[in-house]
N, C-alpha and C positions, 0 to 999 in steps of 0.2 A: 133898125129893121127888126120886125117881129119874126121870131122863128116860126117856121112852118111845122106842120104836124108830120115831120119826117124823122128818120133816125138821126138823132143828134148824139154825137159821142166823140171819143178821142181815138184817132189812129195815128200812131207815131212810128215812123220808119227811120232807123238809124243805119247809115252806111258809113262805117268807120273802119279803117284798116290799120293793124299794127303788125310789123314784120317780126316773126319769130324764127329762130334758128337760121337766120341769114339768107333765106330764100324770099325773093320779091316776086309777087305775081305781076303779070304784064297786062292784065285786063281787070275789069271791075269785079270779076269773080274771085273767090278765095280758092287757092290750090288745096285740094283735098289732102295732099301729102303734108302741107304745112300746118293746116288748121286743126285746132282741137274740135271735138264734136259739139261742144257747148261753150257758150260764154256766160259767165255769171256776173251780172252788173250789181254792184252794191247800191242799194236804194234805201231811202227813208221816205215813209209815207206819213202825212199829217192829216188828222181829221179836223174839220172846221164846223163851227156853229153857223147855222143859217141865220141871216139877218134881214131878209126881205129886200136887201139892197144889192150887194155884190154876190151873195150866195143865195140863190132863189130856191124856193121849194114848191111853188104853186104850179100845178099842171097847166094852168091857163096862161102862163108866161106874162102875167100882167105887169111885171116890173121891168121887163127886158128893154123896152123902148127907151126908157129914161136913164137907166143906170148901167147898161152894158158898156164895158170899156171899148167895144167895137164902135160905138156911136159917138165917140169924141174925136173922130178923125178930122173934123173940120178945123181942129187946132193945128193939125199936122200936115206935112206935105206928102207923106208916104201913102202907100195903098192902105186900104182899110185894115185896121188891126195892127199895123206896123208902127214903130216909132214911139211906143208907150214907155219903153225903158231906156236907160242909158246904155251906151255902147260897151261899157266895161262893167264887170262885176263890182259890187260894192266891197268895202273892206271886210264886211261880214260874210263874204262869199255868196251873196244873194243878189238877184236883179234889183236895180234901183229905179223906181218909177219917177219920171220927170216931174218937175214942179208944176208945169202946166197941167199935166194929167191929174195930179193931186187936187189942184185948185178946181178943175172941171168937175171931178167927182164930188168935191165938197159942195159945189153949187147945185149939182143934181140931188144930193142928199138933202140940202136945205129945201129945195122945191118940193121934194117928195114928202118931207116931214110936215111942211106947212099945209099939205093937201091930203094927208093920209093920217087918220086918227090912230094912235099908238096901239089901241086894243086889237087891231086887226093883225098885228105882226107876231113874230116869235118872241120868246123871252128876251133874247139879246136885243132885238129891236126895241122892245118896251123899255129896257134898261137905258139904252143910249138916248132914246126919245125923251125920257124923263130927265136925264142929265143935261141934255142940250136945250130943251124947250122949257123945262121947269113947269110945264102945264100939261094938262091931260084933256085937251079938247081939240076940235078940228080947226079952230081959229087962232092957232098959236103962231108965234114968230120964232124961227130957229136962228141961232147965232151962227154966222158964216165962219168967222175966225180969220187969223192971219197965218200965212205959211211959215214965215220965219219964227214967229213966236211958238207955233206948234212944233216946228223942228227942234228948237232949243229945249222945249219941254221934254220931248221924248228922247232926245240925246242924253238927258239926265236920268232916264230910267222910268218915266211916267208909264202908267198902265191904263186899263179900261176905266178905272174909277176916276182917273184924272181927265177924262174926255168931257169937255165943256162946250165944244163947238163942232160944227160940221167939218171944219178943216181938221180938227183933232181926230175925228173918226176916220176920215178919208186917208190921212197920213198913216195913222196907226194900222189900219186894215191892209192898205196896199204894201206896207213894208213888213208885214208878218204873214205873207202867204206861204213861205217855205221855212217856217221856224216854229219852235215851241213857245207858247205864251202861257204855259202853266194853267191850261184850261180856261183862260179868259176868252179867247176866240178860237184857239187851235190847240191841238195836243198831238205830240209825236206818239205813234203807235209802235209798240215793240213786237207786233204780230209778224212783221216781215223785215227781212234785211237783204234779200237777194231776188233779182229778177233774172230768170234763165232764158237765154236765146239758143235755139237749136240750129244746127247746120243743115239747111234744106236746099238742095240744088245749088250748092256752093255759096249760099248766102246765109248769114245768121238772121234768124227770123223769130219774132214773137208776135202772135196775133190771136185775137179772140175769135178768128175764123175757125180756130181749133178749140177743142175742149180744154178749158183752163183748169189747172190744178192749184187750188189755194191750200197751202200747207202751213198753217200758223205754228204747228208743232215744231217744224224744222225751219220756220221763218223763210219759206221759199214760195215764190210764184213761178209756175212753169206751165207748159202746155203739153198736150198729148199730140205729138206731130203725126201720129198715125190715124188720127180721128179728125178729119176735116168736116166741119158742120155744114149742113145744108142751109142754115140761117143763122144770123148773128144772135148771140146770147148776151153780149155786152161784157163790160169789164167792171166788176163790182167787188173789189178786194175787201171792203169794210162792211159787207152785209152781215146781217145777224146770222144767217144760216151757214156762213162760212167761218166766221170768227168763233161763234159759239161761246165757250167759256174762256176764250182767249181775248175777249173784248176788253179794251182799256181806253175807250173812246171818251169824248167830251161829255156825253150824256148816255145813259143806258138805253138799250132798246125798249120800246114801249112808251117813250116820252112823246111829247106833242109833235115834234118834228117828224117822227117816224109813223105815227098813227093817223093823225088828223089830215096831214097834207100829202104825205108820200104814199100815194095809193098803190104804187108798185112795190112798196116795201123794200126799196133800195136806198143806199146811202150815196147821194150824188155830190157830196160836199167834201172833197179831199184833194190834196196836192201831193206830188211826188218829185223827188230829185235824185239824181245819180251822179257820182263823180268817178271818172275813170281816167286812163291815160292811153295814148296810142303813139305809134311810130309813123311819122309822116314820111312817105316816099312818093314823090311825084309820079313816078312811073306806075304806081299801083292804081292810079285813077280812083282814089277813095271817094266814096259817095255815102250819103246818109239820106234815107227816105222815111217820111212819116206821113200818117193821115189821121186826122182827128178834129174834134171841136174843142173850143175853149183854149186857154192859154198854154203855149208851148214855146220854150226858149232853149237854144243851144249855144253855149259859150265854149270856144276853143282858145286855149291859152288866155283865159279870162276876158276874151273879146267876143262880142255878139256875132255869131255866125249864122244863126237861123232865127227869124222873128215871126212868130205867128201868134200875136197877142190878142187879147180880148175874148169875150164870149161870142162865138160865131157858129155858123153852120159847119158841117164837115168839110175840111180842106185837106189837100194833099200837096206836099212840096218835097222836092229833092234838092239836097245840098251837094254840089260838086266841089270838093275841098280844093282842088287845084284852081278853081275859078275865084276862090276867095283867099287863096294863099297869100297873094301879094298884099291884099288889104289887111289881112291878119298878121302879116309879118312872119309867115312860116318859112322855115328853112328845111330844105330836103334833108332827111336823115335824122332829124331831131325828134325827141319825144315831147308831146304836148298834153296839157290837161284837157279833159273833156267833162264839161259840166252841163247837165241836162235838167230842165225844169218843166214840169207838166202840172196842169191844174184842171179839175172838173168841178164846175160850180153851178150847173143848171140842171133842173129836173127834166128828163125825158129818157135819154139813152146815154150810155157811156161805152165807147169802144176804143181799142188800141191795136196798132200794128207797128212793129219795128222791123226794119229790114236793112241790112248793112253788109258790106264786104270787108269791114274793118274787124280786126281782132282787138277787143277791148280788154285791157288789163287794169287791175285796180291800181290806181296811181299812188295810193298811199297805204300805209299799213293801218290796220284797224286797231284802235285802242279802246280800252274799257277801264273804267274805275268802278270797282266792286266794293260796296260797303256791306259789312256783316256785323251782326250782333248776336253773340252767343251761338255762332254757327249758322244763323239764319241770314240769308241774303236779303238785303233791303232794296226796295225799289225807290226810284226818284221821288222825292217829296214825302217819303215816309217820315214819321216822327218818332223820336226817342226821348225818354225822360232825361232831364238834366242830371248829369253825373254818370250816366251810362257811357260805355265805351263803344266806339266803332272800330272794327278791324278793317284796315284799308288794304286792298289788293290792286296793284296796277298790272294790267294785262295788255300785251301787244301781240297781234297776230300778223305775221308777215304776209304781204301781198305779192312779193316777188322773191325770187331766190337771191342769195348772196346779199342779204341785208345786214347791216351792223352799224358800228360807230354810233351807238344810241346815247341819248340823254333824256331822262324823264324829268320834266319840270312841272310841278303842281304848285303854281304861284299862290293860289287861293289857300291851299292847305299849308304851304310852307315847306314843301319837300322837293329836293333836287338830288337826283342820282344819275351819275354818268360823267364820262370824260374825266375831268379833274375835280369833280365836286361830289361830296356826300354831305348833304345839309338837311337838318331837321329843325327849322327855325320857327315853325308855326306854333301857335298857342295851344297848350294842352296836348301836345303830341307826346307819344311815348313809344318805346320799343319794349314789348313784353319780355322777350327772351333774345331774339336775334332777328336781323333782317336777312331774309332768305330769297335767293334767286333760283328759279327752276325753269329749265328749257325743255319743252316737249315737242315731238314731231306731230304731224297731222293725225297720226293714229293714237296719240296720247302716250307714247313711250317717252320716258325721261331720257333726254340726250345729255343734259348737264345739270349740275346742282351745286351751289356753294352758298356760303353765308358769312356774316360777320356778327359776332356776339355783341350783346348790348354793352358789356364792360370794355369792349375794344373800340368803341366809337370815338373815344378820346385818344386812341393810340394812332398816331399818324402813319406809322409803318403798317399797321394792320389795315387801316383805311385804304392806303395805297394798294396793298395787295388785293383787297376786295375790288377796288375800282379797275385795276388791271384786268382782273378776270371778267368784270362786267363789260369793259370796253372791247374785250377780245371775243365776245359772243358773236357768232355768225348764224344767221337765220336763213333757212330756205322757205320757199313758199308754203304757207299754212303752218309753219312752226309757230309756237306760242311761247312767249317769255312772261313769267309771272314774278312780280316782286311783292313779298308779303312780310308781315311782322311788325308793321307800323300801326299804331292805334291812335285814336283821338277821343278825348273826353268831350261829351256834349256839354256845352255851356249855355247858360240861359240867355246871354246877350249877343249871341251870334249863331248863324246857321253853320252846320258842318258842310263845307262845300269844296269840291274839287274841280279844277279846270286843268286837265292833264294835256300838256303839249309835249310831243315827243319829237326830238330831232333824230333823224335816221337817214342813212345813205343806202343806196342799192346800186349794184353794178348793172347798169342798163346798156342795152345794145344801141350803138350809134354808128352811123355811116362815117367813114373817113373820106378824105378828099379823093382817094383813088377808088372809091366805091365799095370798099370792104366794110364789114361791120365789126366793131370791137366793143368790149364792155368797158364802160367808164363809170367810176363812182359818182353817183349823182344824189344830191339832196332831194329827198322825197317829202313833199308837203303832206302832212298828216292832219286830218281833221281832229281838232281837240275833242276830248271826251270829258263829259261833266257828270257830276253826281251831286246830289244835295240831300241832306237830311235836316229836317226842321226840329229844333229843340221843343220838347214838350215837358212842361213842368207841372205835373199834377201835385201841387204842394200838399204836403201832408205832415202831420206831426203826431206825437203821442204825448200824453200828459198823465203823470202818475204821481199821486200824493200818497204818502204812507206814514205810519207812525212807527218809530224805531226807538231803541234804547240808546244809551250813550255810546255804544259801540257800533251803532248803525244796523243792528239786527232788528228785523221787523218783528213787531209784537203780533202775537196770535191770541185771539180770544180776549176776554175781559181782564182787567188788571186790578191790582190792589190799590186801595186809596193811598195817595201820597207818592205813587210811582211817577217818576219823571218821564213824560211822554214827549219825545222830540218829533216835530213835524218836518218832513223832508219833501220838498217839491222837486219833481224831475220832469223837465220839458225836453223831449227828444225830437230832433228834426228827422223826418222821413223823406226828405228831398233836400237837394243842395241849396246853398246860398240863402239860408233862412236867418232872420235877424229880428231885432225889436221885440224881444220877449216881454210879456207882461203877465202878472198874476194878481188876481183879486179874489180874496177868500171871504166868505160870509162871516168868518170868525173875527174879521177885522184886519187881517194881514193884507198888505197891499204893496206891490212894487210896480210902478209905472213911470213914465217920463215925468209925471207930476211929483213923485216922491216915494218914500219908503215909510210904511207904518207898521209898528209892532203893536198888536192889540193888547188891551188891558188884560191882566191875568196870565200873560205869556212872558217868558223871560229868555234871556240869552245866557248860555252857560259860560262860555269864554268869548266867543265872537260869532257873528253871523257870517257864514261863508258862502260864496258864490263860486262854483267850480265849473269849468268847461272841460268835458271829457269826451274822448272819441268813442267809436262803437265798440272798441275793445276795453273800455273803461279805463283807458290810460289818460291821465290828467294832461290837458293841453295848457291850461292857464287857470289861475285862481286868484280871487280877491276876497279878503276877509275884513270885516268891520268890527272893531273891538267894542266892548260894552261902553267904554268911555266915549268913543266916537259916536256911537248910537245915541248916547245921552246928550251929546253936544250937537246932534243933528248933522254930523259930518259923514256923508256917504258918497262923496263925489267920485271916489275911485270906482265904485260899482256902476254909477251912472255913465262913466266914461266907457266902461266895457260893454254896457248894455245898449247905450243909445248915443254915445259920443263918436268922435272921429275915429277912434281906435276900437270901435265896437266889434264884438265877436260876430263872425260870420260862421254859421253852422252848416256843415255838410251832412249828407245823409248818414244817420247813425250817431252824430254828435249830440251831446246832452248838456244842458245847464242844470246843475243841482244846487239847490238852496238848502242849507242845513244849519243847525245850531240853535234853533228856537224851540222852547219846550213849554209845556204846561204840566202842573202836577195833577194827577188824577184825583177827582173829587166826586161827590155824589152826582153832579151834573154830567160827568163824563167828558170826553174830548171829541170834538167834532170839527170836520173841515169840509167845506163845500166850495171848491174854488173853480174859477174860470181862468184859463191861460190863453194867451194869443201869441202867435208867431207869424211873422210876415215872410212871404216868399215871392219870388219873381214868376210872373206868368208871361212867357213869350207869346207874341201874336205875330204870325207871319202873314204878310200881305203878298200873295202870289202875283197879283196884278202888277204890283210895283216892285216885287222882289225886295221888300223891306221887312225888317224885324223890329218890332217895338216891344217894350217890356212894361208890364203893369204889376205893381206890387199889391198883393192881396193878403189879407189876414186869414189864417185858419184859427178857428175858435175851438177850444178844447175844454172839456169839463171833466171833473173827477171829484168824487166825494168819498169820505171814509168816516168812520165813527168808531170810537172805542168807548165802552161802558165800564164803569167800575164792576168789580166782581159782584155778582148777585148775592144779596143777603139771604142766607138760607136758615131755616128754622131747625135748630137742634134741640131735641127734648130728651131729658133723662127721666126714666121711670124705673120702678122695681117690679119684679113679678109678684105674685100673691104671697110670697114667703118672706117679704122684707120691705124696707123703705129706703129712699135715698134722701140725703140732706145736703143742701147747698143750692147752687144756681142751676136749677133744673130746666130752665127755658132760656136758650141763648140764641142770638142772631150772629151768624158766622159768615164771613166773605167766602165766596166760591174759591175753592182750592186753598182754603186756610184751615186752621185748626181751632178747636174750642179753647176758651181762655182758662177754664177750670173744669175739674171733674168732681161732681158731688160724691159724698161719702156714702157707701152702701152699708145699711144696718140690717142684720138678718133677724128673722123671727126665731122663737124658741125652737130648738131642734134642727136649725138650719145653719148653714155656713155660706158665705159669699163665694161663688165659683168664678165669676168673671162677667165681662160685658158682652152683650149681643147687639150687633148693629143691624138695623133694618132700613133698607132703601128700596127703591122701586124694583131693582133687579132681584131682590130677595133678602135673605137673612144670612149673616155670617158672624163669625167670632171676631171680637175686637180685643186685641191684647191690651191696648191702652187707648181710650177715646181721645186723649190729648195728642196722640201721634197720628190720628186719622186725618187724611186730607178730605175735607168736606166738599162734595161735588153736587149735592142735592139735599133736599130736606131729609133729615136723618133722625132716627129714633135709636137711642142707646138704652138698652134694658139691662138692669142689674139682675143677674141670674143667681138664684140661691138654690143650694142643693141640700137635701136632708143629711144630717150626720148619721153615723152608723153606731149602733149600740148592741151590746151582748144581751142575750136573753137565756134563761135557764128553764129547763123542763124538769119537774120533780114528780116522783112517783111515791105516794105515801098512803099509809092506811088511815083509818078513820081517826086514829089518835095522833096522826102526823108523823108517825114513824116511817122513815124511808124504807121502801121495799126494793128499789133499784137505785143504782148510783145516779146522781144528778147528771143531766145532759146539758153541757155548755155548748150552745149552738154558735154558728158563725154570726158575725155582726150583720145586723139588718138596719136598713135606713129608717130614720125617724118617719113615723106615720105609715110605715109599710105594714100591711097586715101579714101576720104569721099564723100559719095553721100547723098544728102538730097532731099526730094520731097517737092514741094511747098504745102503750106496749101491752101485750098480753102477759099477765103474770099468773102462773099456775095457782089455781085455787082462789083466785080473787076476781071480783067483778068490779069494773071501773064505773065511776059515776057518769062518764061521757067518753065515747070512743074518739071524739074529735073536739079540740078546743082551739080557739082563735083569739089572739090579742093584737092590738095595734102598738107598734113599737113607740115607746115614750123615752124620755130622757133618763128615766130610772124605773126601778121596780118592774122590770120586764121578766115576769115569771109566768110559766104555765104549770099548774099543779093538777095532776091527775090523782084523785082520791079513790082508793080501792077499799072494798070490804070483803071479808072472807065469804066464800061460797058455803052454803049449808048442804050437807049431803045426807042421804038416807042410809042409815046403818041398821041392818036386820040380823038377828040371830036365829039360826035354824039348825036342823040336823040332817044327817044323810038318810034318815028314815028308820034308823035302828036305835033311836032313843028319843028323848023329849027334853025341852028347855024348861027349866024351872026358874022363872023370874021375867024381868022386862025384856021383851024381844025386839022392840023397834025404838030407834033413837034418831034425833036430828043433831048432827054433829058438824060444827064448823071445820073449815079446811084446817088440816094439820093439828086438829085437836083429837082427844081420845074420848071413848065412851066412859061413862061414870064407873061402871064395873062390869065385869064379865058375869053373865048369869050362870047358874048351876045347870049342869047337863046330867041327865039320868038315862042310863043305858037300858035297853030292853033285855028280856031274858035271853041268855045265850050270847050276849054281846058284852064287850068291854070298851069303855071310852078310850079312844085312841089319840085324840088331839083335835085341835082346831085348824081349819083352813080359812083363808081370806080370799074371797072371790070378788074380783072387779070385772070391769068390762072386757079387759084383754087377757086376764090371767087368774089363776087360782094357785095360791101358795100356802104352805103350812106356816102357822104362827103359834107361838107358845101361849101368849095371853092377849086376847083381843083388847083388853083395857089398856094395854101399852102400845097399841098400834095407832099411829097418827093417820087420821082419815083424810084422804085427798081426792076421793071420788065416791060415788055411791058404792057401798060395800055390803057384802053378805058374809057373815061369819058362820061357818058350817061346822057343827060338831060331828066328828066322825067316830064311828064305832067299828071294832073289828069283831068278827064272829069267833066265838070261843071254840077250841078243840077239846073234845072230851075223849077219854080212853074208852075203848071197847075191847072185849076179850073174845077170842075164838078158842073154843074148847073142843078136844077130840076124845070122845069116851066110847067105851064099849056099851054093849047092850045093858050092862049093869051099872053104868054110870062111872065106871072106873076110867080114870084118865089114861089114855094110851100113850100120849105124848104130852110134852109140856104145853100149857096154855100159851097161846100167842096173844100179846096185848098190842093193840094198835091205837092210833089217834085218828079222829075224824071230826070235821067241823059240825057244829051244832046244826041239827035238823037236816043233815045230809043223809042220803041213803047209802048204806054200805053193804056191798054184796061180797060174800066170801064163798069160795069153792072148797069142797072137802079135798084134803090132800091124800095122797096114796100112803097108806101105812102097810108095810110089809106084813103079810099074813092076814090082812083084813080086807074086807070088801066094804066099799062105800055104800051105805044104805040111803044116804041123802044126796040130793043135788045141791046146787048153790042156794045160799040163804041170804036174805036182805033184811037189814034193820034200819031205822031212822035214828040218828044219834040224838040222845037226850043228855041232859046235864049230868045224868048218872045212870048206873045199872044198865049198862050197854053190854049184852052178852049174846054170842052166837055159839050154839052147841051142835057139833056133828057127831052122830052115833054110828059106829062101825060094827060089822059082824066079822068074826074070825073065819079065815079060809082054811080049806083042807090043803096040806102041803104035799107035792109030788116032786120025786127026784128027777131032773132033766138028764137026757143022754149026753154022752161026751161028743163033742163036735170039733171039727178042725176048721181053722180059719184060713182061707186062701187069700193070698194077696192078689190083687188085680194084676193081670198081665199087662205088660207094656206094649204088647204087639198091637199093632193098629190094623184093623181090617180095612180092605179097600172099600171104595164107595159102593161097590156092587154087592158086598157081603151082607147077609141078613142076620140080624141078631136073633138067636133062638133061645138064648138063655132067658129065663124068666126072672123078673125082679120080684123082690118081696112086695107083698101087698100092703105092708104096713108103711104108712108115711108119717113121719113125725109132723105134728102140727105145731108144736111149740118147741122151743129150745130145750125145755125140760124133758119133754117126751123124746126128742132126738137124742138127748144125752142118755136117758134111760135105755133106749133101744140100742144105743152104742155100747152100753155096758153089758148088755145081754150077750150070752154066748150064742154064736151062730149055729143053728141047727142044720141037720142034713137037708131038712126041707127048705131050709132057707139057704140055698146055695149061694155061695159067694160068686157073684157075677164079675167076671174080669172085664173091667171097663177099658175101653180103648179110646184113645183120642182121635177124633177124625178132623182131618184138615178141611174143615168146611167153614167158609166165612160166616160170620155173624152168629155163631153159636154162643149162647150165653153161659158164662161160668159164674157160679155164685158160691160164696162161702156161707157157712152156717152161722157166721157171726163171730166165730172164734179164730178165724183165719183171715186171709186177704183175698180180695177179689182178683180173679185171674184176668190177664189182659184180654181185651176184646178186639184189638186191632189186627190180631192174627190168630190162627188156630194152631195149637201145638199140644203136646202132652202136658197137662196141667200139673203143677207141683203145688201142693198145699203146704203152707207154712203155718203150723199150729202155734198158738200162744204157749207160753210156759205152763207146764202141768197138763197138756193135752197132747193127744196123738191123732193122726189122721187115718181114715179109711176111705175107700171109694164105694160109692153106692150108686148103682144105676137105677134109674126110674123109668126107663123105656125098655120094654121087652117085646119080642115078637114082631118088631117093625123094622123094616129095612132102614138103616141109618140114612142111606141116600135119599130115601123118600121123605124123611123128616128133618133134612139138614137144617132147614131154617127154623125148626121148632123144638128139636130134641134138646134135652138138658142133661147135664151130668152134675151131680152134687158131690162135693167133697164133705165127708162126714167127720166130725171131730168128736172125740170122746175123751173123758178124763182118764188120765193114767191111773193105774192102781199102784198103790205103794204098800209095802209091808209095814 
């Protein structure tokens, strides 16, 4: 029947009741006091590939008439859609389609394929079309097949790739509606694990009449019971917009099935199953109601209770458990399993509604096998490299309270823990440190924790203690127990796979005969958990060839000729299970299954060694072939290890090292260019058939190396311009070697060999000994010569070669060095050159300054008072004398007094100029002194008679002499002063006197001056004499005179007036001037003092600053 254009979907109603806490409801509704607010059904959802046959995608429903399971009812006696599956669940826990149904579907497939060209269908349809028809046109014949043969094939694990007939496809597809096929036709999604039913009006209900919440993050599908929708929105748990980045479907969104055909952008191809348990109580009148399209089955206690099979229009049915209790064999008060199966496989709509008065409990504990690698959790069918380790965790989450008496059995991996067994029998299993058990409550709090150390696994007592603790664990609902510490190494020839079965009991409530409820330990069936990791072996290896010395130390750089260079080959596995190593070197070395070749020019020191070492360079095994065996061609021991039955199998990090072969370095160098191969397993996993095959492949490796002899470098020996070198001056020297000889350096005249200078690209340096130098590049050695040092002498001589100064012995100077000396100044000499220069030679190094005497002008002259008689001007050499001294003639009135010698800076008296050594321009001056001649002064009277004796005096020639007449007692002077000029003779001055008339003077009294001092106001009235002596002589004469009455003696007083001057007449002492007092005159011997005032009539106070008082001294008179 072709579907109409109406809402097609799934509506499932479940009415199942389980008694909790001992209270039983009396009608179909759930007592609010008894019931939890929600029920959480554990579910699994599978995604399916569309195939144009049983899972349609076309909106026009073009295939439904032929292939809908609803339309094969003519084979059956039941109503449409019923009777497609067997009445009991299969051993795999899934519905089993009857043989007739399979055969009918196979015939429909055959008819469709023979009439529908494959290119119109999906990828899956194209695949099976090609496999079944082997043709690609519309007139093909499809093989029908045989049911029994098909069943036998798939019982052995056949997959999609093994489908060769229509029967194969019908059987395979119908039996894999509610299971994982590793992406062949279906895939379990991990996006959801729970479907939540809410308590509404005393019934548990889930329906897309409400707003549906898809929560892949928490793996939950629920509804918003407060938001009843006005129109249906459908049930699409696997749509792109709800899964988002949680999608793990069989094909990504955006592929053909979603874009080209699914115009509503929904995923209509999925199935779902749920497994729960419930308490059957007849009085509860338990009911289950559902409404929906396509296939729905419900099994109670593994027996078919509700059958709505096939692709169909929307249907609703109610199951009254009491009505089928007898048929199903239900006993009042017992707990029974509840297995629900649902499938959506047609495009248009998808709806769901579940309604029940049953309280559904999870009938089993939930188990999980977690694989981790380096802390990262692996997902199913992840792949790991061979040799890597998987850390295994077994997890069980309790679905009921009071669960315990557990036993974990992982037959595939080989692990059993629980009751009386602790066994790790699987291949490549290991305990890293300890097996640890940890129990946590639903909030993640640790309730219990214990372990057994790895070393105690062989200790029966320790094992028993561990198992006793394990067996004593009691879990409440949602408690979680985790077993960890076991690891498995990935091997290339098998998948790492777990199939965890857990035996566990729970104290379940059951009715007794008297109608009470009691808890009874009950074995709980637990759905096995699986996990699988596929081995991946990305075979890899390293190959390293190197040149080493006899101690195995790698050479660096070029080598000396004749050096033994050992070649070492090292092949390292970088993945496990590597074998069949080969090496072929272009130098002729070869090791393969065909044989071993040592190339010409290569030698073996003692033996050729093949070593197997691990990643820590620890030797695992070793085979050596002696020189004798090599000579005889006997290398069987090596071939046995490399290619025989006992061949070396290399794991990751293992290496085969070949050593012992060498070649001596020569001009051609040493070169290796080798290719190595190593074979490793490549696992290939066939998901369709769950089969692992292994292909051995080679990894080819290349390496090359080359060593050259030390470079021949040019070493040249030369000399600088002051010598030569004799010997091997051009040499070729190996890099990092030394010269074979050093030439002999020979110096030029005046030079000595100083040493060698080395010149390279980096510059110039001193070389102590070229033979000790390590030559690293072209090198030039230069013999360096230095000048010898010699003394030189500086001489200072006159023209005859006589030394004038001591010789100067100068410091040594180097040969060829110019030397400049400056002449010394020598008094009286002129040098031939002020500066002389020589170049130092090996001998006769003299600088001679020749001096000649200077010639000076010598002149004879006078001081003007005479003349020179003879030669007056001479030219005289330094330090020589004039020939003779000329005669000097004095002028009249003069007498020659001697010679002076006048030079630039001085004039001195000399005795004889002819004896003077001339040292500069010189003038000899004849000096004369003026003569003194006598002159006479004569005093005569008028008659020419001498009055007194003549006075004779001397005076210098031609000087004027003036004489004054003297006083002669009794005579008057008639002449005044007379002057004559002195002549050489006849010098006379005559004074003529006239006789006086003589008077007798009156007698006088001499008054001594009073000592009384007048006051400053007193006026001096006494007159002083008017006679003032003008000369000492006159003063004396006046003092000798008698004082007359006219000449009153004035009494002088001393006035105390500052600054008065006191003066002696020359025969006494000067009075003090710093103060005023009565002066005391101290006459010289033979004299006496008197006072004589010279100021009269003037007030002393008025002339205090100018008045003078003279002390007069006169000669004493003696008898």
